[in-house]
C-alpha positions in Angstrom: -36.3 -40.9 -5.6 -33.9 -37.8 -7.3 -36.9 -35.4 -6.7 -36.7 -36.1 -3.4 -32.8 -36.3 -2.7 -33.1 -32.6 -4.4 -35.2 -30.8 -2.8 -34.2 -32.2 0.7 -30.8 -31.1 0.1 -31.7 -27.6 -1.1 -33.9 -27.1 2.2 -30.8 -28.9 4.3 -28.9 -26.1 2.7 -31.2 -23.1 3.3 -31.8 -23.9 6.7 -27.6 -24.7 7.4 -27.5 -21.4 6.0 -24.5 -23.8 4.2 -22.6 -22.1 0.5 -22.2 -24.0 -2.5 -18.3 -24.4 -3.3 -15.3 -24.1 -1.8 -15.3 -22.4 1.6 -11.8 -20.6 1.4 -8.7 -21.5 3.2 -5.1 -19.9 3.1 -2.1 -21.3 2.2 -0.2 -23.2 5.1 3.1 -21.6 4.4 6.3 -20.7 5.7 5.8 -23.1 9.1 10.3 -24.2 9.3 10.5 -21.1 6.7 14.2 -19.0 7.5 15.4 -15.6 6.1 18.7 -17.2 5.7 20.8 -20.4 6.2 23.7 -19.5 8.8 21.0 -18.1 11.9 20.6 -14.4 12.4 24.0 -12.1 14.5 22.7 -10.7 17.2 24.2 -7.6 16.3 25.3 -5.5 13.8 28.3 -4.3 14.6 29.2 -0.3 14.7 32.4 1.8 13.2 34.0 4.2 15.6 34.5 7.5 14.4 31.7 6.8 12.1 28.7 9.5 14.5 25.3 8.2 15.0 25.6 6.3 11.5 28.1 4.3 13.3 26.4 2.7 16.0 25.7 -1.0 17.0 22.2 -2.8 16.5 21.0 -5.1 17.9 18.5 -8.0 16.0 15.2 -9.3 18.4 13.9 -11.8 16.2 9.8 -11.8 16.9 9.7 -8.7 18.4 6.9 -6.6 18.2 7.2 -3.5 14.8 5.8 -0.2 16.2 3.1 1.5 14.4 5.1 4.8 14.3 9.0 2.8 14.1 10.4 6.3 11.8 10.7 7.7 15.4 13.6 6.0 16.0 15.2 8.2 13.8 15.7 10.6 16.2 14.6 13.7 14.4 12.2 15.8 15.1 11.4 17.8 11.8 11.1 14.2 10.3 8.0 12.7 12.0 6.0 16.0 11.5 6.4 15.9 8.1 5.7 12.0 8.1 2.3 13.5 10.1 1.7 16.0 7.8 1.9 13.3 4.7 -0.2 11.1 6.7 -2.8 13.8 7.2 -2.7 15.7 3.5 -0.9 13.7 0.8 -3.8 13.2 -1.9 -3.2 9.5 -3.6 -3.5 8.4 -0.1 -6.8 10.4 1.1 -8.2 9.4 -2.9 -7.5 5.5 -1.4 -9.2 6.3 1.8 -12.4 7.5 0.1 -11.9 5.3 -3.0 -12.0 2.4 0.3 -14.7 3.8 2.5 -16.8 3.3 -1.3 -16.1 -0.8 -1.6 -17.5 -1.1 2.1 -20.8 0.8 0.4 -20.7 -2.0 -2.3 -20.6 -4.6 0.5 -23.7 -4.0 0.9 -25.1 -3.2 -1.1 -23.6 -6.9 -2.2 -25.6 -8.1 0.3 -28.7 -6.3 -0.1 -30.8 -9.4 -2.0 -30.2 -11.7 1.0 -33.3 -9.5 2.7 -36.6 -9.1 0.8 -37.4 -6.7 -1.6 -40.0 -4.0 -0.4 -41.9 -1.0 -2.9 -45.1 0.6 -2.3 -47.2 2.7 -4.9 -49.7 4.8 -4.9 -51.5 5.5 -8.6 -54.8 8.4 -8.5 -56.7 8.7 -12.3 -59.5 10.1 -12.9 -61.2 7.9 -15.4 -63.9 8.1 -18.4 -65.6 5.1 -19.7 -67.9 4.8 -22.5 -71.4 5.6 -21.9 -72.7 3.9 -24.8 -70.6 0.6 -24.0 -69.8 0.5 -21.3 -71.0 2.4 -17.9 -69.8 1.7 -14.3 -71.7 -0.7 -12.5 -73.6 -0.5 -9.5 -72.7 3.6 -9.9 -74.3 4.1 -13.7 -71.6 6.9 -14.3 -69.1 7.5 -17.3 -65.9 9.6 -14.9 -64.6 7.8 -11.6 -62.0 8.5 -9.3 -59.7 5.0 -9.1 -57.4 5.7 -6.2 -54.3 2.2 -6.0 -52.3 1.2 -3.4 -50.5 -1.3 -3.2 -47.1 -3.1 -2.5 -45.0 -5.1 -4.3 -42.6 -7.9 -2.2 -40.0 -10.1 -3.9 -37.2 -12.8 -2.4 -35.5 -14.5 -3.3 -34.4 -18.1 -1.5 -30.5 -18.1 -0.6 -31.0 -22.3 -1.1 -27.4 -22.5 -2.3 -25.9 -19.8 -1.1 -25.1 -18.1 -4.2 -26.3 -15.0 -2.8 -23.7 -15.2 0.6 -20.9 -16.1 -1.8 -21.0 -13.2 -3.7 -20.9 -10.8 -0.7 -18.1 -12.7 0.1 -16.4 -12.6 -3.4 -17.3 -8.7 -2.6 -16.4 -8.3 1.1 -12.5 -9.6 0.2 -12.7 -7.9 -2.8 -12.9 -5.0 -0.1 -10.5 -5.8 2.2 -8.4 -6.4 -0.5 -8.8 -2.3 -1.8 -8.4 -2.3 2.1 -4.4 -3.7 2.4 -3.8 -1.9 -0.6 -4.3 1.1 0.9 -1.9 0.2 3.3 0.9 -0.7 1.4 -0.1 2.8 -0.3 0.2 4.6 3.2 3.6 2.1 3.5 5.3 2.9 0.6 4.7 7.0 0.9 6.0 6.5 4.9 9.6 4.9 3.2 9.3 7.2 0.2 9.3 10.2 2.3 11.3 9.0 5.1 14.3 7.8 2.6 13.7 11.2 0.2 14.8 12.9 3.4 17.8 10.8 4.0 18.6 11.4 0.6 18.3 15.1 0.5 20.4 15.2 3.9 23.3 12.8 2.4 23.3 15.2 -0.8 23.2 18.6 1.6 26.2 16.8 3.1 28.1 15.7 0.0 27.4 19.9 -1.3 29.1 20.5 1.7 31.9 18.4 1.4 32.4 19.4 -2.1 32.3 22.9 -1.5 35.8 22.4 1.4 37.3 20.9 -1.7 36.8 23.2 -3.4 38.2 25.6 -1.6 40.7 24.1 -1.1 42.1 22.8 -4.8 41.4 27.5 -4.7 44.2 27.9 -2.2 46.4 25.1 -3.8 45.8 27.1 -7.4 46.5 30.5 -5.6 50.0 28.8 -4.7 50.6 27.6 -7.7 49.6 30.4 -9.8 52.9 32.3 -7.5 55.1 28.9 -7.9 54.6 29.9 -11.0 55.0 33.8 -10.9 58.1 33.1 -8.9 59.3 30.9 -11.7 59.2 27.3 -10.0 57.1 25.4 -11.2 56.0 25.1 -15.3 52.8 26.7 -16.1 51.7 23.4 -17.1 50.8 22.7 -13.9 49.6 25.4 -13.0 46.9 24.2 -15.7 46.7 20.8 -14.5 44.9 22.5 -10.9 43.0 24.9 -12.8 41.3 22.2 -14.5 41.5 19.7 -10.9 39.4 22.7 -9.9 37.2 23.1 -12.5 36.2 19.2 -12.5 35.3 19.8 -9.1 33.4 23.1 -9.0 31.5 20.4 -12.6 30.4 18.1 -9.3 28.1 20.7 -7.2 25.3 21.3 -10.4 24.4 17.6 -10.1 24.4 17.9 -6.3 21.7 20.8 -6.3 20.1 19.2 -8.6 18.9 16.2 -6.8 19.3 18.4 -4.0 16.2 20.2 -5.5 14.2 17.3 -7.0 14.4 16.1 -3.2 12.9 19.1 -1.7 9.5 19.0 -5.2 9.4 15.5 -4.3 9.4 15.8 -0.3 6.5 19.0 -1.3 4.8 16.2 -3.0 4.3 14.0 -0.6 3.1 16.0 2.7 0.9 17.9 -0.2 2.2 20.7 -0.6 3.9 23.2 -3.6 7.3 23.5 -4.6 7.9 27.1 -3.3 7.5 26.3 0.5 10.2 26.4 2.5 10.3 22.6 4.1 12.8 21.6 6.9 16.1 20.1 6.1 17.9 17.7 8.8 21.7 17.9 8.8 22.6 13.8 8.4 24.0 14.2 12.0 20.6 14.6 13.4 19.4 11.3 12.4 19.7 7.9 14.5 19.6 4.4 14.3 17.2 2.2 15.5 19.7 0.9 18.4 17.1 -2.7 18.3 15.6 -3.6 15.6 12.6 -6.1 15.8 13.3 -9.2 13.4 9.6 -11.1 12.9 9.3 -14.8 12.7 8.9 -15.4 8.8 5.2 -17.8 9.5 4.5 -13.2 10.8 4.6 -12.0 7.6 1.6 -13.9 6.2 -0.6 -11.5 8.4 2.6 -8.6 8.8 3.2 -7.8 4.6 -0.4 -5.6 3.5 0.8 -7.4 -0.2 0.4 -10.6 1.4 -2.7 -9.8 3.3 -4.0 -8.3 -0.3 -2.8 -11.5 -2.2 -5.2 -13.5 0.2 -7.9 -11.6 -0.3 -8.0 -11.8 -4.0 -7.6 -15.4 -3.4 -10.5 -15.2 -1.0 -12.5 -14.0 -3.9 -11.5 -16.6 -6.5 -12.6 -19.0 -4.2 -15.9 -17.3 -3.9 -16.7 -17.0 -7.3 -16.5 -20.4 -7.9 -19.3 -21.2 -5.7 -21.2 -17.7 -6.9 -20.5 -20.0 -10.7 -21.6 -22.8 -9.6 -24.7 -21.8 -8.1 -26.0 -20.1 -11.1 -26.1 -23.7 -12.6 -28.7 -24.6 -10.6 -32.3 -23.8 -10.1 -32.9 -20.6 -8.3 -36.2 -19.6 -6.4 -38.2 -16.2 -6.7 -41.5 -15.7 -4.4 -43.1 -12.3 -5.0 -46.4 -11.3 -3.6 -49.1 -7.8 -3.9 -51.2 -6.8 -1.6 -53.4 -3.6 -2.2 -56.2 -1.4 -2.1 -58.0 -0.4 -5.4 -61.1 2.5 -4.4 -63.2 5.4 -6.1 -62.7 7.7 -2.8 -60.0 8.5 0.0 -62.1 8.0 2.7 -62.9 4.1 1.8 -58.9 3.1 2.1 -58.3 0.4 4.6 -62.5 -0.4 4.4 -63.6 -4.1 3.8 -64.1 -5.2 0.3 -61.8 -3.1 -1.5 -58.3 -4.7 -0.6 -56.4 -6.9 -3.3 -53.3 -9.2 -3.3 -51.6 -11.9 -6.0 -48.4 -14.4 -4.2 -46.8 -16.2 -6.7 -43.7 -17.7 -7.1 -41.2 -18.9 -10.0 -39.2 -22.0 -10.5 -36.5 -21.4 -12.6 -33.6 -24.0 -13.9 -31.0 -23.4 -16.4 -31.4 -25.9 -19.4 -28.5 -25.0 -22.5 -26.7 -21.8 -22.4 -24.5 -22.8 -25.1 -22.1 -24.6 -22.1 -21.6 -20.9 -20.6 -22.3 -21.4 -17.2 -20.3 -24.6 -17.6 -16.8 -22.6 -19.2 -17.7 -19.8 -16.4 -17.5 -22.5 -13.7 -14.1 -24.0 -15.0 -13.0 -20.2 -15.4 -13.5 -19.6 -12.0 -11.6 -22.4 -11.1 -9.0 -21.4 -13.2 -8.9 -18.0 -11.8 -8.8 -19.6 -8.7 -5.4 -22.2 -9.2 -3.7 -18.7 -10.4 -4.8 -16.7 -7.4 -3.5 -19.3 -5.3 -0.1 -19.1 -7.3 0.5 -15.6 -7.2 -0.5 -16.0 -3.4 2.3 -18.2 -3.5 4.7 -15.9 -5.0 3.5 -13.1 -3.2 4.8 -14.9 0.2 8.0 -15.6 -1.6 8.9 -12.2 -3.3 8.2 -11.1 0.7 10.5 -13.2 2.0 14.0 -12.5 -0.6 12.6 -8.8 0.2 13.5 -9.7 4.2 16.3 -11.7 3.6 18.0 -9.0 1.1 17.8 -6.4 3.9 19.5 -8.3 6.3 22.5 -9.5 4.0 21.9 -5.3 3.2 22.1 -4.5 7.2 25.6 -6.3 8.3 26.9 -5.4 4.9 26.5 -2.0 4.4 28.2 -2.3 7.8 31.4 -3.6 6.2 30.9 -0.9 4.1 30.8 1.9 6.6 33.5 0.5 8.5 36.1 0.1 5.2 34.6 4.0 4.2 35.7 5.3 7.3 39.1 4.0 7.4 39.6 5.2 3.8 38.2 8.5 5.0 40.5 9.0 8.5 43.9 7.9 6.2 43.0 10.0 3.1 42.1 12.9 5.8 45.8 12.8 6.9 47.2 12.2 3.6 46.1 15.2 2.7 47.0 17.0 5.7 50.8 15.7 5.6 51.1 16.4 1.5 49.7 20.1 2.1 52.3 20.3 4.4 55.1 18.8 2.5 54.1 21.0 -0.3 54.7 24.7 2.0 58.2 23.8 2.3 58.2 22.8 -0.9 58.8 19.0 -0.3 56.6 17.6 -2.6 55.4 17.3 -6.2 51.7 19.5 -7.1 50.7 16.6 -8.7 51.0 13.9 -5.7 48.8 17.0 -3.6 46.5 17.1 -6.7 46.1 13.6 -6.2 46.1 13.8 -2.1 43.2 16.2 -2.9 40.6 14.3 -5.4 41.5 11.2 -3.0 39.9 12.6 -0.6 37.3 14.2 -1.6 36.1 10.8 -3.0 36.7 8.9 0.9 34.5 11.7 2.1 31.7 11.9 -0.5 32.2 7.5 -0.1 31.7 7.7 4.0 28.9 10.2 3.6 27.2 7.8 0.9 27.8 5.1 3.1 26.2 6.5 6.7 23.0 7.3 4.7 22.9 3.6 2.9 22.8 2.4 6.9 20.0 4.3 7.9 18.2 3.5 4.7 18.9 -0.3 5.2 16.8 0.4 9.0 14.0 1.9 7.5 14.1 -0.9 4.5 13.2 -3.6 7.8 10.9 -1.4 8.4 8.9 -1.5 5.7 9.7 -4.6 4.5 8.6 -6.9 7.8 4.7 -4.7 7.3 5.5 -1.1 8.3 3.6 -1.7 11.9 0.0 -1.0 10.2 -1.9 -3.0 12.7 -0.7 -0.6 14.8 -2.3 2.3 13.3 -5.8 3.4 11.5 -4.8 4.5 7.7 -7.7 4.3 5.9 -9.2 7.2 8.0 -12.0 5.2 9.4 -13.7 2.5 11.2 -12.7 -0.5 9.3 -15.6 -2.9 9.3 -15.4 -7.0 10.7 -13.4 -8.5 8.4 -16.0 -11.6 8.8 -18.7 -10.5 6.2 -21.6 -12.9 7.7 -20.9 -10.5 10.4 -22.9 -7.5 8.0 -25.6 -9.2 7.7 
């Protein structure tokens, strides 16, 4: 009865195409999840007097992302640099080539599902012992022999172990695909953020030079007053120290700008000696509308989640492979051929030969290796499942943090703009009073320093608003589903379709 049951199950599996082991299903997550406990605001408020960086933004829940979301920043030069990076970045091109190799490996894994056929042709010149073994029916000890033979072998996938192996390889290729998408998203995000940083640093350099010019004029006035005996030398020295302090902030800013240029050059696939366009900070525009995907959409949109899902799928298939390795396997073989003395005798009756065989192999005892390999596969599946859940939760945190940043950094820009406006007016009043001798040089020095810090803070707050929008597009998946980052026709995600 057990033998009949085993044969019946094997036949049923072979006919139905079923595979042993667990069938993969994505864990059910984020059905009723939200990015924050309070309702999302419909609008991120703007800031008057802050230019394009102070514009209001509308949050549209459930809206789709553009595959070229960076164009919403309104900087054509940025668009050109992103296009160059996608075309020329060596890391991206290397990942694309590796992905093509991974898909070819999937086809290699599927080869054992089909019969294996090879042919051989072996012509020989032979001599036999004339005294001991004359050639029958010929009485000649020298003769030719031409052997033509086919070797055919096939392993029926009774338990679906081979199909599970193909499924595993296809899942590995899909994981590599989404790692490539994540690499592309990171490349775009890094390039855009670096360009904004470069613009911010250049604006800070310009602001610092303006303050240094003001400090220099103040020093010139104070030196004249000192020569006239109106102020003490200590005040002049204090102003020289303040000027030197402002000048000392320039080299670090220049270094940041130079490093940003070098990084941009590497990202777009060129050398640092090439002159690349530099975008003024005021040339950017905040996207008027920001899409906010539903939490459940992240499961399909985030490449890191999709990569973790593919890893879990691979681990699931490996459980089936491990189970199948513990069950009987059948190997079928056939070797039809012909052996003739002359080429003209090929394909004539009487010279054919063949053999047909079948072998059944059943693992009996390997020191419990196969049992432990199955347990290992199941533990790997459990680990991959928990890692998937962790990736999903981390992505939710990422989006939530970005949404908080959009609101809080808009408030910070409002405060910075008000502070800078007050500092500018205070400096103008102090300069006017200084010209009439109504204010101490020390107070004017303080006003200059406050205005410098306020202007730099405002520039940084403007840049942060742009990078917050960039971070949201990145956190929601980067719109990769509207692009072809792989530079190839992506095979079907259904591994059955390839065979």
